[in-house]
C-alpha positions as CSV (number, residue, x, y, z in Angstrom):
1,M,8.3,241.4,123.9
2,A,9.4,244.1,126.2
3,T,13.0,245.1,126.2
4,V,14.7,244.5,129.6
5,T,17.7,246.4,130.6
6,A,20.0,247.4,133.2
7,H,22.5,250.3,133.5
8,V,26.1,249.9,133.0
9,D,28.1,250.1,136.1
10,T,31.8,250.1,135.3
11,T,32.9,248.8,138.9
12,R,30.4,246.3,139.1
13,S,32.7,243.6,138.3
14,E,35.4,244.5,140.7
15,R,32.7,244.6,143.6
16,I,31.6,241.1,142.7
17,K,35.3,240.0,142.3
18,E,36.0,241.3,145.8
19,R,33.0,239.8,147.4
20,I,34.0,236.3,145.9
21,F,37.6,236.2,146.7
22,Q,37.6,238.0,150.0
23,N,35.8,235.1,151.6
24,I,37.4,231.9,152.8
25,P,35.7,229.0,151.2
26,E,33.3,227.0,153.2
27,I,31.7,223.6,153.0
28,S,28.1,223.5,152.5
29,I,26.3,220.5,153.8
30,E,22.9,221.2,151.9
31,R,23.4,219.2,148.9
32,A,24.6,216.0,151.1
33,V,21.4,216.4,153.3
34,Y,19.0,216.4,150.5
35,I,20.8,213.8,148.1
36,T,20.7,211.5,151.3
37,E,17.2,212.2,151.9
38,S,16.2,211.5,148.1
39,Y,18.1,208.3,148.2
40,R,16.6,207.0,151.4
41,N,13.1,207.6,149.8
42,H,14.0,205.9,146.3
43,E,16.1,203.1,147.3
44,A,14.3,200.6,145.1
45,E,14.4,202.8,142.0
46,P,16.7,202.2,138.9
47,I,19.8,204.1,139.3
48,V,19.0,206.5,136.5
49,L,15.7,207.4,138.1
50,K,17.3,207.5,141.6
51,S,19.7,210.2,140.2
52,A,17.0,212.1,138.7
53,Y,14.8,212.1,141.8
54,A,17.8,213.3,143.7
55,L,18.5,216.2,141.5
56,D,14.8,217.2,141.6
57,H,15.0,217.1,145.3
58,I,18.3,219.1,145.6
59,L,17.1,221.8,143.2
60,S,13.8,221.9,144.9
61,N,15.3,222.5,148.6
62,I,18.8,224.0,148.6
63,S,18.8,227.7,149.5
64,V,18.1,230.3,146.7
65,R,20.8,233.1,147.1
66,I,21.0,236.2,144.9
67,F,24.1,238.2,146.0
68,P,24.6,242.1,145.6
69,D,25.4,243.5,141.9
70,E,24.8,240.1,140.3
71,L,23.0,240.4,136.8
72,I,23.4,236.4,136.2
73,I,22.0,234.7,139.0
74,G,22.2,231.2,140.5
75,S,24.6,229.7,143.1
76,Q,25.8,226.1,144.0
77,T,25.4,226.7,147.6
78,E,23.8,229.2,150.2
79,L,27.3,230.7,150.7
80,S,29.3,233.5,148.8
81,R,32.1,230.9,148.3
82,G,30.8,227.7,149.1
83,A,31.5,224.2,147.8
84,P,28.8,221.3,148.2
85,L,29.6,217.6,149.0
86,F,28.8,214.5,146.8
87,P,28.7,211.8,149.2
88,E,27.3,209.3,146.7
89,Y,30.7,209.0,145.2
90,T,32.6,208.5,148.2
91,W,32.4,208.9,151.9
92,K,35.5,207.7,153.7
93,W,38.0,210.3,152.9
94,I,35.3,213.0,153.7
95,Y,35.1,211.4,157.0
96,E,38.6,210.9,157.7
97,E,39.6,214.5,156.8
98,L,36.6,216.2,158.2
99,D,38.7,218.0,161.0
100,D,41.7,218.9,158.9
101,F,39.9,221.1,156.3
102,E,40.8,224.3,157.8
103,S,44.3,223.5,158.7
104,R,45.5,221.5,155.5
105,P,48.3,223.1,153.5
106,V,46.2,224.2,150.4
107,D,42.5,224.4,149.4
108,K,41.4,225.2,153.1
109,F,37.8,225.3,153.9
110,R,35.7,226.2,156.9
111,V,33.2,223.9,158.3
112,S,31.4,224.4,161.6
113,E,31.4,221.7,164.5
114,S,27.6,221.5,164.3
115,H,27.9,220.7,160.5
116,K,30.6,218.2,161.1
117,K,28.4,216.3,163.6
118,E,25.6,216.3,160.9
119,L,27.8,215.1,158.2
120,R,29.2,212.2,160.1
121,Q,25.6,211.0,160.5
122,I,25.0,211.5,156.7
123,L,28.1,209.7,155.7
124,H,27.3,206.8,157.9
125,Y,24.4,206.1,155.5
126,W,26.5,205.8,152.6
127,K,28.9,203.2,153.8
128,G,28.7,200.3,151.2
129,K,26.6,202.3,148.8
130,T,29.0,204.5,147.0
131,V,30.6,204.6,143.4
132,T,33.9,204.2,145.1
133,E,33.1,201.2,146.8
134,R,31.5,199.5,143.7
135,I,34.6,200.4,141.6
136,D,36.8,198.8,144.5
137,A,34.7,195.7,144.5
138,A,35.0,195.1,140.9
139,M,38.7,195.8,140.5
140,S,39.3,193.5,143.6
141,R,38.4,190.6,141.3
142,F,41.5,191.1,139.3
143,D,44.9,190.3,140.8
144,D,46.9,192.1,138.2
145,I,44.8,195.4,138.5
146,S,45.0,195.3,142.5
147,N,49.0,194.7,142.4
148,A,49.4,197.6,140.0
149,L,47.4,199.9,142.2
150,E,49.2,198.8,145.3
151,A,52.5,199.3,143.4
152,G,51.6,202.7,142.0
153,I,51.7,201.5,138.4
154,L,48.1,202.2,137.9
155,I,46.4,205.1,139.6
156,C,42.6,205.2,139.9
157,R,40.6,208.2,141.5
158,R,37.8,205.5,142.4
159,G,34.9,207.8,141.4
160,R,35.6,210.8,143.8
161,S,33.1,212.8,141.8
162,G,31.5,212.6,138.3
163,T,33.9,212.0,135.5
164,G,33.0,215.3,133.5
165,H,35.1,216.0,130.4
166,I,31.9,216.7,128.3
167,I,30.3,219.5,126.5
168,P,26.5,219.4,127.2
169,H,24.4,220.5,124.3
170,Y,23.6,224.0,126.0
171,E,22.6,225.3,122.6
172,R,19.5,223.1,122.3
173,V,18.2,224.4,125.8
174,L,18.6,228.0,124.4
175,T,16.8,227.4,120.9
176,E,14.3,224.7,122.1
177,G,13.9,225.4,126.0
178,L,13.4,222.8,128.5
179,E,9.8,222.5,128.2
180,G,10.2,221.7,124.4
181,I,12.9,219.1,125.4
182,A,10.4,217.6,127.9
183,R,7.5,217.6,125.2
184,R,9.9,215.6,123.0
185,T,10.7,213.2,125.7
186,E,6.9,212.5,126.2
187,E,6.3,211.9,122.5
188,R,9.4,209.4,122.7
189,I,7.7,207.7,125.6
190,G,4.4,207.4,123.8
191,R,6.3,205.6,120.8
192,L,7.8,202.9,123.1
193,D,6.9,199.2,122.7
194,Y,6.6,197.6,126.0
195,A,6.7,194.3,124.7
196,N,10.3,194.8,123.6
197,P,12.5,194.4,126.9
198,D,15.1,196.9,125.4
199,D,12.3,199.6,125.6
200,E,12.1,199.3,129.3
201,E,15.5,200.6,130.0
202,K,14.6,203.3,127.5
203,L,11.7,204.3,129.6
204,F,13.6,204.7,132.6
205,F,16.1,207.0,130.9
206,L,13.3,209.0,129.2
207,E,11.3,209.4,132.5
208,A,14.6,210.6,133.8
209,V,15.2,213.2,131.2
210,K,11.6,214.7,132.0
211,I,12.0,214.7,135.9
212,V,15.3,216.6,135.3
213,S,14.2,219.1,132.8
214,E,11.2,220.0,135.2
215,A,13.5,220.2,138.0
216,V,15.6,222.7,136.4
217,I,12.7,224.9,135.2
218,K,11.5,224.8,139.0
219,F,15.0,226.0,140.2
220,S,15.0,228.7,137.8
221,K,11.5,230.0,138.8
222,R,12.6,229.7,142.6
223,Y,15.1,232.3,141.5
224,S,12.7,234.4,139.8
225,E,10.4,234.4,142.7
226,R,13.4,235.4,145.1
227,A,14.5,238.2,142.6
228,R,10.8,239.5,142.9
229,Q,11.0,239.5,146.5
230,L,14.1,241.3,146.6
231,A,13.0,243.8,144.2
232,E,10.2,244.8,146.5
233,E,12.5,245.6,149.3
234,E,15.2,247.3,147.4
235,E,15.3,251.1,147.8
236,N,18.0,251.7,145.1
237,P,16.0,252.4,141.9
238,D,18.8,251.1,139.6
239,R,19.3,247.8,141.5
240,K,15.5,247.6,141.8
241,K,15.1,247.5,137.8
242,E,17.9,245.0,137.6
243,L,16.1,242.4,140.0
244,Q,12.7,243.0,138.3
245,A,14.3,242.4,134.9
246,V,16.2,239.1,136.3
247,S,12.9,237.9,137.7
248,V,11.2,238.2,134.2
249,I,14.1,236.6,132.6
250,C,14.4,233.7,135.2
251,E,10.5,233.1,134.9
252,R,10.6,232.5,131.2
253,V,14.3,230.7,130.6
254,P,15.5,228.0,130.6
255,A,12.0,226.7,130.3
256,Q,11.3,228.5,126.8
257,P,13.6,229.3,124.1
258,A,15.6,232.6,124.8
259,R,14.8,235.6,123.0
260,T,17.5,238.2,124.2
261,F,21.2,238.1,124.9
262,W,20.5,238.2,128.7
263,E,17.9,235.5,128.5
264,A,20.5,233.3,126.6
265,V,23.4,234.0,129.0
266,Q,21.1,233.4,132.0
267,A,19.7,230.2,130.7
268,L,23.2,229.0,129.8
269,W,24.5,229.6,133.4
270,I,21.4,228.2,135.3
271,T,21.7,224.9,133.2
272,H,25.4,224.7,133.5
273,L,24.9,225.0,137.3
274,A,22.5,222.3,137.4
275,V,24.8,219.7,135.6
276,Q,27.5,220.9,138.3
277,L,25.2,220.3,141.2
278,E,24.2,216.9,139.6
279,S,27.8,215.3,139.6
280,H,30.6,218.2,139.8
281,G,32.7,216.3,137.4
282,H,35.9,217.9,136.0
283,S,36.0,219.9,132.7
284,I,32.1,220.4,132.1
285,S,32.7,223.1,129.4
286,L,30.9,225.4,127.5
287,G,31.8,224.4,124.0
288,R,31.4,226.9,121.1
289,L,30.0,229.7,123.5
290,D,30.9,232.3,120.7
291,R,28.8,230.4,118.1
292,Y,25.7,229.9,120.0
293,L,25.4,233.1,121.8
294,F,26.3,235.3,119.1
295,P,22.8,235.2,117.2
296,F,21.2,236.6,120.2
297,Y,23.9,239.3,120.7
298,R,23.7,240.3,117.0
299,S,20.0,240.4,117.0
300,D,19.9,242.6,120.2
301,I,22.6,244.9,118.8
302,E,20.8,245.1,115.6
303,K,17.4,246.1,117.3
304,G,19.1,248.6,119.6
305,A,18.0,246.4,122.6
306,I,21.4,246.3,124.1
307,T,24.8,248.0,123.9
308,V,28.3,246.5,123.5
309,E,29.1,247.9,127.1
310,F,26.1,246.1,128.9
311,A,26.7,242.8,126.8
312,Q,30.4,242.9,128.0
313,Q,29.0,243.3,131.8
314,L,26.7,240.3,131.3
315,L,29.8,238.1,130.1
316,D,32.0,239.5,133.0
317,C,29.1,238.4,135.3
318,L,29.0,235.2,133.7
319,W,32.7,234.7,134.3
320,L,32.7,235.6,137.6
321,K,29.9,233.1,138.4
322,F,32.3,230.2,136.8
323,N,34.8,231.1,139.8
324,E,32.0,230.4,142.4
325,I,32.2,226.7,141.2
326,I,34.8,225.2,143.5
327,K,35.4,221.6,144.5
328,V,36.4,219.9,147.7
329,R,39.1,217.4,147.2
330,P,41.0,214.9,149.4
331,K,44.3,216.7,150.5
332,D,46.6,214.6,148.5
333,H,44.5,215.5,145.5
334,A,44.4,219.1,146.5
335,K,48.0,219.4,146.4
336,V,48.4,218.5,142.8
337,H,45.3,220.5,141.9
338,A,45.4,223.5,144.1
339,G,43.2,226.7,143.7
340,Y,39.9,224.9,143.7
341,P,39.5,224.3,140.2
342,V,36.9,222.3,138.0
343,Y,38.6,223.3,134.7
344,Q,35.8,224.9,132.8
345,G,36.8,225.9,129.2
346,V,40.4,226.6,129.3
347,T,42.0,225.9,126.1
348,L,45.7,225.1,125.8
349,G,46.9,223.9,122.3
350,A,49.9,223.3,119.8
351,L,50.3,225.3,116.6
352,S,50.5,223.7,113.2
353,F,54.0,222.2,112.1
354,P,56.1,224.8,110.5
355,K,57.2,224.2,106.8
356,D,60.4,224.3,105.2
357,S,61.4,226.1,101.9
358,E,59.8,223.3,99.9
359,G,56.6,223.2,101.7
360,N,57.3,220.0,103.9
361,L,56.3,219.7,107.3
362,I,59.3,220.2,110.0
363,R,58.3,217.6,112.8
364,G,60.0,217.0,116.0
365,R,60.0,220.5,117.3
366,K,58.1,221.4,120.5
367,R,54.5,222.7,119.8
368,H,52.8,222.9,123.2
369,P,52.9,225.7,126.0
370,T,54.9,225.0,129.1
371,L,53.6,226.3,132.5
372,E,56.0,227.1,135.1
373,D,55.0,226.9,139.0
374,E,52.1,228.6,140.4
375,V,50.7,229.8,137.3
376,T,46.9,230.8,137.3
377,I,44.9,230.6,134.2
378,Y,41.2,231.8,134.0
379,S,38.3,230.6,132.0
380,N,38.5,230.4,128.1
381,A,42.0,231.6,128.0
382,T,43.8,230.3,124.8
383,I,47.5,229.6,124.9
384,L,49.2,228.2,121.7
385,G,52.4,227.3,120.5
386,P,56.0,226.4,122.5
387,V,55.5,229.3,124.5
388,V,56.5,229.5,128.1
389,I,54.3,231.1,130.9
390,G,56.5,232.1,133.7
391,A,56.2,231.1,137.4
392,R,53.4,232.8,139.4
393,S,51.9,234.5,136.4
394,V,48.3,235.2,136.0
395,I,46.7,234.7,132.5
396,G,43.2,236.5,132.5
397,G,39.9,235.1,131.2
398,N,39.4,235.6,127.1
399,T,43.0,236.1,126.6
400,W,44.9,234.7,123.5
401,I,48.5,234.0,124.3
402,T,51.2,233.1,121.5
403,H,54.3,234.7,123.1
404,D,56.3,233.9,126.2
405,V,55.1,235.6,129.5
406,P,57.7,236.4,131.9
407,P,57.5,235.4,135.5
408,D,55.2,237.5,138.1
409,T,53.2,238.9,135.1
410,V,49.6,239.5,135.0
411,V,47.9,239.2,131.5
412,T,44.6,240.8,131.1
413,I,42.4,242.1,128.1
414,D,42.9,245.8,127.7
415,Q,41.1,247.3,124.7
416,P,42.2,246.8,121.9
417,G,45.1,244.6,122.9
418,L,46.8,243.0,125.7
419,R,48.2,244.6,128.7
420,Y,51.3,243.2,130.5
421,H,52.3,244.5,134.1
422,N,54.5,243.2,136.7
423,G,52.7,242.4,140.0
424,N,55.4,243.6,142.1
425,Q,55.1,247.3,140.6
426,G,54.0,250.1,142.9
427,K,54.8,248.0,145.9
C-alpha cells in the first residue's frame, strides 16, 4: 500500500473558513429536482424502496464540487454555502415563504427568480403526498390533540425534516466497508423464507440497504473522478499531489475498509454527508469519534506515514465541512434556532453531585450550564457543570469548558491550553 501524503499548510484552515463564511447562504434546488423525479418514477414502490431509489438518484446526479484547499471532500450542494430542500417532508411553508428568504430577519438565503419558478412547479407535485400532511391527517382524528395544538399546549413540528437524534454506525463503515455491508445484506436476502409473510417486509428493507450502500459508493467514486480531472488541470505541484491523493482515497473508501487515517476521515465524512442528504434530521452525530478514528491515527503515526500536524489539518478540514451542513427552516422556526444549525455532536452536560464530609451526595444544586443570549458553540465542544457562558461569546470546536466564560469572549484551543480573548480588543 502506497503512502499518500500532502504538505502541511498552516494557513489552509483560515482560507477555507473565509471561503465558507464570506458567502451569503443560497438555496440549492438540485435535491428537490432529483427526489421529485425519482418519486414520480417509483410511485408504486413500498416507501422504504422509494426512499432508497430517491437517495440513489440524488447521489448519482447532484453536482460534484471540490473547493480550493480541501483535503476532505464532498458537499451537500453545488454552492460554496448552500442548503438543499426536502419537499417530501413538507411543501406548504416553502411555497408561502419563497419570496421572503432574502429579506427575513434571521437565516437569510438567496434564491434566484428562475429557481423560484422551478420550485413552485416542483412543490405542486408534493401537495397531498408529504410527511406533514400524513401526520396532520392522523392527528385530526383525535379532538383532544387538535384542541391542544390549536391552544398551543402541544407543539408539533409536523415532519418538517427527518427526526435525526441518532448516531449511525460509522465505525462499521470504516472497518467493514460498504461493499462488505452490501455482501452481508445479499447473504441475508438469500436466507429469507418467502413463504413467511414477515419476510416480505424484511426483503424490502434489505433491498433498500443494498441500493443505498451501492449509491454511496458511486457517490464517492464520482468525487474520485472529479479530483482526478482537477489534478490533471492543476498547475500548483503541491495542490496537484493533494488532488491525486484524495482521488485515490475516494476510489477506495467507503467501498472498502479504511487503511489510513486520511481514508478513515474521508470515509466518515462522505457517509455522514449521504445520511444528511437522505433526511437532514437534527443531531445526526458522530458518536465516539475519538475511539473509532484513533486506531487509524496510531497506526499511521507508528509507521511514520503521517505527522501530528497533518493529522490535525485533516481534522480541521473535517470540522470545517461540518459547518457547510446548513438547514432551511420556516421563519418562525429560524427565529428560535438562528445560525443555520443542525446540531452535530456538541455536548452539554452536568457534573456529578458533590459529596459532603461523610460521603453523602449533596442534591438540589444547579449542575448544568447556562447559556446567555447569542452564544455560538462549535462542533464537539464540551461544556460541563453549573457554568455561565456570557452573552455573545463563541466557544470553539473541541474545547472543554468547566469555568464561567465572560460576555463577548472567544474560546479556542491554543496549545497546550485554552486561550481567552475579548472580541472587542484591538478595535
